[in-house]
C-alpha positions as CSV (number, residue, x, y, z in Angstrom):
1,M,17.1,23.0,-38.3
2,V,14.7,21.1,-35.6
3,A,11.5,21.5,-34.7
4,S,9.2,20.0,-31.6
5,V,6.1,18.4,-32.7
6,P,3.9,17.2,-29.9
7,W,2.6,13.4,-32.4
8,A,5.9,12.5,-33.3
9,E,9.1,10.8,-30.4
10,P,12.5,11.5,-31.0
11,G,14.4,8.4,-32.9
12,S,11.1,6.9,-34.4
13,R,9.8,7.8,-38.0
14,F,6.7,7.4,-37.0
15,T,3.8,8.9,-35.1
16,R,2.9,7.8,-31.8
17,D,-0.7,7.2,-32.7
18,F,0.9,4.7,-35.2
19,E,3.2,3.9,-32.6
20,A,0.8,2.7,-29.6
21,E,-2.0,0.9,-33.2
22,C,1.2,-1.3,-34.1
23,A,1.7,-2.2,-29.7
24,W,-2.4,-2.6,-29.8
25,L,-2.4,-5.0,-32.3
26,M,1.0,-7.1,-31.2
27,T,-1.1,-7.8,-28.2
28,V,-3.9,-9.6,-30.2
29,A,-1.3,-10.1,-32.8
30,N,1.9,-12.2,-33.9
31,Q,5.0,-9.9,-35.0
32,K,4.3,-10.9,-38.2
33,T,-0.2,-9.7,-39.2
34,V,1.8,-7.1,-37.1
35,S,4.1,-6.6,-39.7
36,G,2.6,-7.2,-42.7
37,F,-0.6,-5.4,-42.3
38,L,1.6,-2.1,-40.4
39,H,3.7,-2.7,-44.2
40,V,6.2,-2.4,-42.1
41,S,8.9,-5.1,-41.0
42,W,8.8,-7.1,-38.7
43,R,12.1,-6.6,-36.9
44,T,10.4,-3.0,-37.0
45,A,7.2,-3.9,-35.3
46,G,9.3,-4.9,-32.0
47,T,11.7,-2.0,-32.4
48,V,8.1,0.4,-32.2
49,A,7.0,-2.3,-29.4
50,R,9.6,-2.1,-27.7
51,R,9.7,0.8,-27.9
52,V,5.8,1.9,-26.7
53,A,6.2,-0.4,-23.8
54,E,9.4,1.6,-22.3
55,R,7.7,4.6,-22.4
56,V,5.0,3.5,-20.3
57,K,6.9,1.8,-18.4
58,A,8.6,5.2,-18.2
59,S,5.2,6.8,-16.9
60,M,3.6,4.2,-13.9
61,P,5.0,4.6,-10.5
62,S,7.4,2.0,-9.0
63,P,4.7,-0.9,-7.6
64,F,6.7,-0.4,-4.5
65,D,5.8,3.1,-3.4
66,G,3.3,3.9,-1.1
67,L,2.9,0.4,0.2
68,H,2.7,0.1,4.2
69,A,1.5,-3.5,4.6
70,I,2.5,-6.6,2.4
71,G,2.0,-9.7,2.3
72,V,4.5,-13.0,1.6
73,D,4.3,-15.9,1.0
74,E,4.9,-19.3,-1.2
75,T,3.1,-21.2,-3.5
76,S,4.0,-23.9,-5.7
77,H,3.9,-24.0,-9.2
78,R,4.5,-26.8,-12.4
79,K,5.0,-30.9,-11.3
80,G,7.7,-30.9,-9.0
81,H,7.0,-29.2,-6.3
82,T,9.0,-25.7,-8.4
83,Y,8.5,-22.3,-5.6
84,I,7.9,-19.3,-6.1
85,T,8.1,-16.6,-4.1
86,V,5.6,-13.7,-4.0
87,V,4.6,-10.6,-2.6
88,V,1.3,-8.2,-2.1
89,D,0.6,-5.2,-1.5
90,H,-2.7,-5.0,0.8
91,E,-4.0,-2.3,0.4
92,R,-4.4,-2.5,-3.5
93,H,-5.2,-6.1,-3.7
94,R,-2.0,-6.6,-5.4
95,V,1.0,-9.1,-6.6
96,I,3.7,-6.6,-6.4
97,W,6.3,-9.2,-6.7
98,A,7.5,-12.5,-7.6
99,H,10.6,-14.7,-7.9
100,D,11.6,-18.3,-8.2
101,G,12.6,-20.6,-5.0
102,V,11.7,-19.9,-1.4
103,G,13.4,-18.7,2.0
104,G,15.0,-16.1,3.5
105,D,17.3,-15.5,0.6
106,V,15.5,-15.2,-1.3
107,F,13.1,-12.5,0.6
108,D,16.0,-10.3,1.2
109,L,15.3,-10.0,-2.4
110,F,12.5,-8.3,-2.2
111,F,14.4,-5.4,0.1
112,K,16.8,-4.9,-2.0
113,A,15.0,-3.6,-5.2
114,L,13.3,-2.0,-2.5
115,T,14.5,2.7,-2.5
116,P,15.2,3.7,1.1
117,E,12.2,6.0,1.5
118,Q,10.3,2.6,-0.5
119,H,11.1,0.5,3.2
120,A,10.8,3.0,5.2
121,S,6.5,2.9,4.3
122,I,6.2,-0.7,5.1
123,R,4.4,-1.1,8.7
124,V,3.2,-4.4,8.5
125,V,4.7,-7.6,7.0
126,T,2.5,-10.4,7.1
127,G,2.1,-14.6,6.4
128,D,2.1,-17.9,6.5
129,G,4.1,-18.9,9.5
130,A,6.5,-19.6,7.6
131,R,10.2,-19.8,9.4
132,W,12.2,-17.6,6.7
133,I,9.4,-14.6,7.9
134,D,10.4,-13.3,10.9
135,P,14.3,-13.3,10.4
136,C,14.6,-12.1,7.3
137,V,12.0,-9.2,8.2
138,G,14.2,-8.3,11.0
139,R,16.7,-8.6,9.6
140,W,16.0,-4.9,6.9
141,R,13.8,-3.9,10.4
142,V,10.7,-3.9,9.3
143,F,9.1,-1.5,11.3
């Protein structure tokens, strides 16, 4: 006989509270320390932390939902002019996507990650005047 228990997670030997504690500890200590403190193997500590992260990720809304106004820019990081393309949500004031590289091909990857509904909700795209932004926005028929 199988019974549903609200404090357990399917497929786990541990309670949700124990798993949450383990995952929190992994944010402030290394895996070996957490495993010793909780008396579990270091592999178990890592598995528990991944399971909690997946649960949290599944319960969070997509950062691409409800986009209306986005901004795109490239910035260099590290020495040697290594660039990263960053997309921000102007209304929520946060970064929603970033990828190594620069140019229309990289910005295309952002649009490919969107569902048709997410794509259709975008009304404004701002940028710094880089020549690759307007053609990319035009290809994806934003607006």
